[in-house]
N, C-alpha and C positions, 0 to 999 in steps of 0.2 A: 829825520835824522839819519845818519848814514848808517848802512847795516852793521858796521862794526860796532856801533854804540849799543846795539840790543844784546843782551846777554843769551847764551846758548839755552835751548830749551828741548824738553823730550814731551812730544804729545802723543797720547793714547787714542787710538782710532775710535771714533764713536763718541768720545768724551769731549765736553765743552771745555775750551781753555779761554782765558780772558786776555784781551788786548785793549789798552788805552790810546786813542789816536788824538793828538793835540795840534791846533792850528797855532804857529807861531810866526813871529815876523823875522825879518832877516838877522836878528840878534838873539833869537831863540827865546823871544818872550811870548807868552800865551797871549793870543789876540781874544779877548774875551766877548768882543761886540761883533763876533762873525756868526753869521747864520748859516743855514745849509745842512747838508748830510754828508756822512763819510760811509763808503762801502768798501768790503773786503773783496779782493778779485784774485782767484786762483787759476793761473794757467789761461788768462784771458776770459774767464767766465765766472760770474757771480753764483752761478748753480753748483760749482764744485765745492764750494765752502759754505757751510751753513751757519746762520747767525747774523750776518748783514748782506743779505743778497740784494738785487736790484740796486735802487738809489740810496741804499744803506740807512744809517739811523741818524736821527735829527743831531745836530751839534749844539750843546748846552754850555755856555760860558767857555767857548772856545775849545770843548773837548767832548768825546764820546767814548763810553765803554762798551767794547764789542764782546760778545760771548760766542766764540766760533767752534765750529765741530767739523772734522774731516774723517770719512769713513773709511778710505782706503789707506792701507798701511804701506808707506814707501819712503824713501830717503831723498833729501834735496829739495825738499818743499819751498817755495818763495811765495810769498803772499803780497801782493800790491794793495795798496789803500788810496783811495781817491777821494778829494772833496768836490761835491756838487753843490752850486754851479762854478766854483773857483777853478776847477780843473787841478787842483794841487794834488801831487802824489807823493807816495812815499813807499818804500819797498823793505821787506823783512829781511833778515840773514836767512840763510838756507837752515831749514830745520827737518827732522824725522817724524814720521808717523808711525808708530808701532803697534802691532796687533794688540787688540783687547784681549781679556781673559779667554781661556778655552771654552768654546760654547758647543761644538760638535765635532764627530770624527767620522771620516768616510773609510769604510772597509774596502780593501783591494783583495778579492778571494778569487781570482780566477781560477786557482789550482783546485778549489773546492767544487767546481762545477762538474767535474768526474769524479768517480768513487776513488776514495784514497784506501790505500793497502796497510793493513795494520802493521804497526811497527817500522814502517817505512817514513823518513822525513817528508813532510808536506813540501812539495816543490812545483813551482816556485813558492818560497815562503810567503805567507799571508802578511799584510801590514795595514797600518792605519795612517791616514793623513789628518792633521790637527788643523782645526779652523776656529776663529771666532766668530761672534754673531754676525759680522758682516763680510765673512767669505775669506778673511785674511789668513794666511798661514801663521799659526802659533808656532815661533821658532824657539822658543824656550825649551830646555832639555827636560821636559817633563817625564815623569815615571808613568809608564803604561803598563797594565797588566792584563794577562788573558786566561781564560779558563773555559771548560765545556758546560754550557748550559745544561742542567740536570745531572750531569756527570762529574761532580767535583773530584779532582785527584786522578782523573783518567788522562790528562793531558800531560805529556812529559816533555824534558828539556827545558830551555829558559823560557819561563813564562812571563817574566818581569824585564823590561829593557826601559832604556831612556831615549826620549825623541831626539832626532837630529835632523835640522834643517825642515822641521814640520813634519815629520814623519817618523814612526815607529815600526821596525821592521823585527820580525820573530823568525829567525833562521832554526832550522832543525827540529821544530814542533813534529811530534810524531804521537800517534793513540795506538794502544794496543787492544783496546775493545772494539769488536766489531759491531755495530749496529746502524740502523737507520736514523735518520732525522736529528743527527748532531747539528751543534750549532756553536760557534766560538762567540765568547762573549768579551769585549775589551772595556777596560775601566781606566779613567785618568781624570784626576781632580774632580770627581763625582760625576763626569760626563760618561755615559754608557753608548756603547754601539754594539750590534750583533751582525754576524756574517748570515748568509743565506744557509738554509738547511742543507746538508750533505751527508753522504753515506761512507762509512768505513766498512770496507770488505777484508775476510780473513786474508792473512798471507799466503801466497801462492807458491812462493819458491819451494822446491822439494826439501831443501834443507830446513824449512820452517814447519813442515807438515809432520803430524804425530798420528799414529794408527792406534785407537784404543778399542777395548771389548766394551761394548755398552751392555751386552748380556751374554754371559759366559755360558758355554754349551754344559748340559748336565743331564742326568737321570737317562744314561743311554744304555740300550740293551742291544747285544749284537743282533745283525740282521734286520733291525728296525730303525726307523729314522729317529733320530735323538729326540727325546721328548721335549727338551728345550734346544731349540737351534740357537747357534751364534748369532750375534747382531754386532756389527762393528761400526765404529763412529770415527770419521777423518776430521782432525781438528787441526789448527795451527799451534805453534809452539806457546802462543799466548792463552790458548783454551778456547779459541773462537771455533765453533763448528764450520767446516769447509762447505757451506751451502751451495756454493756455485761450482765446486769442482766436479767434473765428470771424468768418468772412467769405471774400472771395475776392480773389485777386490778378489783375488785368486786364493784359494785355500789348497794345501797339499799335507797328505801324510800317507803312510804306506796303507794300500788297499782301501782307501777311502773311497766311497761311491756316493752317487748323488750329483746334483748340480754343483760343480766345483768353482763357480765363478758367479759373483752376484754384482749387479750394477750398483753405483753409487747414485742415491737419490737424496736430494738435500743433505747431503754429507753423511748419509747412512747407507749401509750394505747389509741386507738380511739374507741370511740362508734358510732353507726351508725343508730340505730333504736330504740331509747328510746322513749316511749310514756306514757303520763299521761292520765287515762280515764276521769278525771274530772278537772274542772277549780279550780283555786286558787294558793296561794303560797305554795311551797313545798322545802323542805331542802334535797339535795342529798348528800349521804355520801359515800366517794370512800376510799377503803382500800386495801393494798398490801397482798393478800391472803396469802403469806408466811410469812409476817411480819405484823399483824393486827395493829401493834403500829404505822405503817407507814401510815398515812390516810391523807384526805383533805375533805372539804365539801364547798357547794355553794347553794345558795337560788335561785330559779327561779321562775318566775310568770307565771302561765299557764292561757292562755285566753280561753274565752267561745268557744264551739266547732261550727263548721260550720253547720248550719241548713238549710240554703236556697239560693237562688240566687234572684238577683233583675236586671232588665234591666233598666238601667239609660239611655242609648241611643238605640232606637228602630232600627231595619233595615228598610229601607224606600225603596220605589219603585223607580226603575231606570232601566237602560237598560241593555241589556244581556251582560256579560263579562266586566262590569264596576264595579270597586271597589266601595262597598257602602260608601257613605259619607252623613252625619257623620258615623263614624264606630260603628258597634254595640258594646255596652260597658256593661258588665256584672259585678255586684258588689257582692261579697260574703258577706252574712250576718249571724249573730247567730240568736237564738231564739227570741230574744228581738228586732231584726231588725237592730241591730248596726252592723257597718263593721268589718269584721274578717280581721285583718291585715297580718297575718303571715302564713295563709293557703298555703299548697303547694299542694293542689288537682289539678287534671287536669281537666278542663272545656271543655266538649264536646259539640259539635253542630250536630243536625241532624233534619230532617223534622218532625214536629209536624203535619203539613198539607203540603202534596207534591202535584205536579200537574201531569197531563197526558194530552197528546194529541195524537190523532191517526187519521189518512187519509185513506179513501178507496175510490176508484174509481168505478164507475158502469156506464154501457151504454147499448144502444140497437140500432138496425140498421134500422128500418122500420118506417115509419109515423105512429103515433098513439100508439108507443109502451111504455112499462112500463118497467123501470129498477130499481133495488133495491139493496140494500146492508145491511149487519147486523154486528153489533159490539157486540162480545160475550167475556166475562170473560177479559175485559180490565182493571180491577183492580185486585190487588193481593187478594189472598185468606185472608179473615179475616179482610180486611180493610174496612172502612166506608165511603161511599159517602158524601162529603160535598156539593159540586156544580158542576152541568155539563151543558155545553152549546153546541149548535149544529151550525154549518155552513154548507150551501148547496151551491156550485158553479156550475154553469151550463154553458157549452160553448154556445157563441153567434153564434148560427147556422142558423136561419131563422127568422129575424126580419125585418119589413118595417117601413117606416118613421111613419105609424099612430100606431106603437108598437102593432101590431097585437098580440094577445095571443099566446104564443110559448109553454108555459107549461100549462097543463090542471089541474094538482094538485101536490102536495107534501105532502107525508104523513109520520107521524113519529108514529111507532108502531101502524100503521093502523089508525091513527087519522090525519083528514086533518089539514094542518096549513097554514097559509097565507104566501105568498111570495111576494118580493119587485118587482114592475112591471119592465119590461125591457125597457132601453132607446131607443128612436128612432135611427134610423140608425145604428144600430149594427149588421146588418144581415151579413152572410157569414163571421164571424170572426172565424174562426174554431181553432185558438189556444189562443183565448182570452175569459176569464171567467167572468160571471156576478154573483154577490153574491145575490143569490136569497133568502137565509134565513141567517141572520146575528146575531149570538150569541143568538140564541133562548134557553132559560133556558128549561132544559129537566131533571132537577134533580129528580123529581118525577118519570118519566118515565124511567129512567135508573138506579133506585135503585136495580134492580135484576141482574145488570152486564149484562144488555142486552139492545140493542136498534136497531130498524130496520128502515130504511130510503127508501122511494120509491118515484119515479118521473114518471110522464106520459106526454109524448109530445103530441101536436095536430097532427091529421091525415094529416093536410095541410103542415106539414114541408117537404120541398124539400130536394134533396139528394146531396146539394151542398157540405155539410160537412158529412164525413163518419168516425164513425157512426152518424147518425142523432141526437141522444142523447147520449151526453157525459158528465159526471157529476162527482162531487167528494164530499164527506161528510166529515166533520172534527168535531169529539167529543172531546172537551176539557174540563177540569175542575180541580177540587182538591178533595183530599180525605185524611182520617187519616189513615196512614200506621198501620198494625198490629204489626209489629217490626220495630225497628229503621232503617230508612233509609238516606243514602246520596246521592243517585243517582236518577235523575229524571225517570219518567215513560212515556217520550215523544218518540214517534215512532222514530227509527233512532237514538236517543240522548240518549240510555239507559246507555251508558258509561259515560255520563257527569252528574256532580252534583254539590254540593258546592264547588267552587274553593277556594284555599287558605287553610290555616291550619284549621282543623276541630276538633282540640284538642290542647288546650293550657294549660301549667302548670301555676297556679297563682304565681305571684311574688310580690304581694302586696294585697291590698283590691280589686282591679278590674283588669279585664281581657279584652285586648281590640282585637277584630279580625279585624286587620287593612287591612288585604289582602283579605277579603272575597267578593267573587263574585259569581253570579249565571250565568253560561254560556248558560242556556236554558230559553226562555220566558215562562211565564205561569201567571195565575191569582190566587190569593188567597194563596200564598206561607205562610206559618207560621214555624217559626223556634223554636226548643227546645232546650234549654241550661241546661245541668245536669253534675253531678259528679258521679262517681261510689263509693257511699258511703251509709251505711244505714242510713235512717231518713232524708236524705238531699232532699229537695224539689227541684224539677227542675221548671224551669221558662219558659214560653212560649211567643213568640213575637206576635205583633199585625200582622192582615194580611198585605201583601204588593204583589205588582205586580212586574214582570219583563218583561220588554217590548222587542220586537224583534227590532233589527236593521233596519233601513229603507234601502231598496235596491233598490227602484225605486220610480219615481214620475209621477203622473198622473193628466192630466188636468180635473177637475170637469166641469169648463166652459171654454169654448175657447173664445178668444177675436174675436169680428166679425167686420163688416165694421164700419167705423168711420169717423168723420170730423176731418180735420187737426186741431191742437191745440185745440180740444175740448176733454173732457173726453171720452175714449171708452166708448160706450153705454154697452158693456157686458165686466167688469172688469175680469181678469183672475183670476181663483181660482185653486189651485193645491192640491192634497192629497199625503201623502208620505207612502208607503206601504212596508210591507216586503216581503220575497219571497214566501209567501202563500196569497199575496194580500190582507193581512189584514192591516187595518189602523194602524199606528205606532202613538199611541197617546201620547207618550212620546218625540216625535219629536218636539224640540223647538229650531231649529236652524235658522240663517240668511239665508234668501232665496233672490236671485237677479234675476232680470229680465232683458234680455237685446235684442237687435236685432240680429238675427241669418242671416237673408236673406232679402235683399232689392232690388226689381227690377222693371223696367219700360219696356213696349214693345217698340220695335225698329223696325218700318217697313223697315227701310232702310238697315238693316244688311244682308238680303238677299231676296230671292223672296218671300219667305213666311214671313219673319220677325222673330223676336226672342225676348227672354226675355234678357235684358242686365242689369248687376249688376250695382248698384249706389255705387260710391266710392268717398272718398275724400270729398269735400264741397258738392257734390250732395247727400251724403248719409244722409238718415233722422236720427232723433234722438228722443229718448223717452223723454217726460217730465214728471214731477211728481217725487215721490219717487220711486226709482228703487229697493227699497229693503223693506222686511218686516221680522218679527220674526213670524216663524210657531207657532200655538197654538193648542194643541191637534192633531198634525200631519197634519194641514191644514194651508195653506198659502193663504191670500185673499189680492191681491193687489187694490189699490183704488187711483183715480185720475190719473191714467196712460193716457197720450195722445201722439200723434206723431206731430212733429214740422211741417211737410209739407205733400203735396200729395204723395202718392206712390200706384202704382198699384198692387204690389204683396208684402207682408211683412210676415215675420215669426218671432216670437220671441221665446227664449229659456228661461227656468227656471233652475237655478242650486242651489244646496245646498251642504254642507260636512255634511256627518254623522258621528257617533261616531268612525266608523272603516275607515274613508276615502273613497274617490270615490264621 
């Protein structure tokens, strides 16, 4: 038929459409007895149209039904039909093939390959091109919507447009939130496409920058760095940190000292050493040096400066190596005596008055001999002696029960001094000392850093002990050091001093030395608390003593014979001594007394007889109070008695000291 005889039609790309081709005679009658095939030919090729390629489909009863498909959308298509082998031809009218439904979108995002600035429209604007499954542009005015993956609502301006001529353009899109790995998502008719990941950086224009205080300065004391130093953060007007901004933040204020400029690092500038020399309220002004219009300010109250120290809790006398309780407590005060709350000065402690102790032995080997020793330069150069004392201990070499005089004299710097009488019954004790001179004050005699001690024994002293005169002299006391000291000047203890922290940073108005202890015994210690700051007065503690730890106990009076169930006529008294046989006057522990040995003579145990231990019900018991509390290093029992007769009895006294044992 002629093209005009065919109705107009609309073909969808990729979808089959039906065509019936009929063989007719010259009068338009169907020729039913014709065999062969009919093919559809597009543009001279059967490959361009699908459904009847090559030799076509076989003719049945003079006709054939063709199911054809064209994938490329275009206008003005004309299909030729040809019968084989008769070479009969026919041509369709021109028709259009339109795109099939939307199948994919292609994103054009060249502008996103570089960082996008917050708040600035993306330019050139991103757009998507719409295609069907066969690559044909979809020309329908479809609605296309865009959004940010993982950040809904962060994309501003027109996010929904209608496609035109197969593309959807999104002009004026902007994002105010700065972050990395953003991605645009496009949606139309259920088809989704995404852009490549891109980065949004903070706004860079000076008009878009804002300077804020991330940390306000506070707790300021005049002449000291602020306890809390200011920290500033540069942001854009959308609140994004200006991470890539370079430059410096400057601070100004009258008389302000310290580093007045701080670099921006990741959008943050931190000041570290700002100081105000005078107290009062002050305004700090911060500016971005590259853009002075970007600024911020804050007001800070500066307290009065530290002027001195005050001891709220004095160090007290205690035993060596025991933490002081109550702890020494130092308060920081200003010139008016008011507490300074925010100072961060380091409070140090050293000896205002230190102690010393030196021991020297001296001896001679014949009866009537004289032995001496000399202490020279026992104090550091430049120091000032406060107090000095002397002990002289002499071996119990030759005494009888009548306390016959053993030592003729003891001299100090050539001057005779009295000495304690020697107790009866203490002869021939060659390893036991008697304290002949006990804590003799020699402060005046030792002023020149010199002291001599001499002792002479009687010619009648026998030679049971060798040497016949063996003595030791101990000089001890206190002095003011010329320079700061934290170590003692005690013989063999020079490496020991104030235990615990000797320098603490103030964190409030007080500093507590909670772990302070003195490992070395001494008398008249004084501590000085100070700070290394001009014009700040130090404070000195009251004197206190550190007592040695008791290491032995000795009977002052031995219990003697008694009557059963009556108080002992001589009640036991004991003294607690340190390693140098000095009375430990700080010892105030519980002291107990108990029976150690109880025996009666048994004539029947052998030919000569023997002492037999009393056990079980036969063992005697002590009556009265078997414990007392030592006072001043002395324990005195009262009212102790024995419940029955016993021929041989020995008691033992026990106590625990601060170090055990």
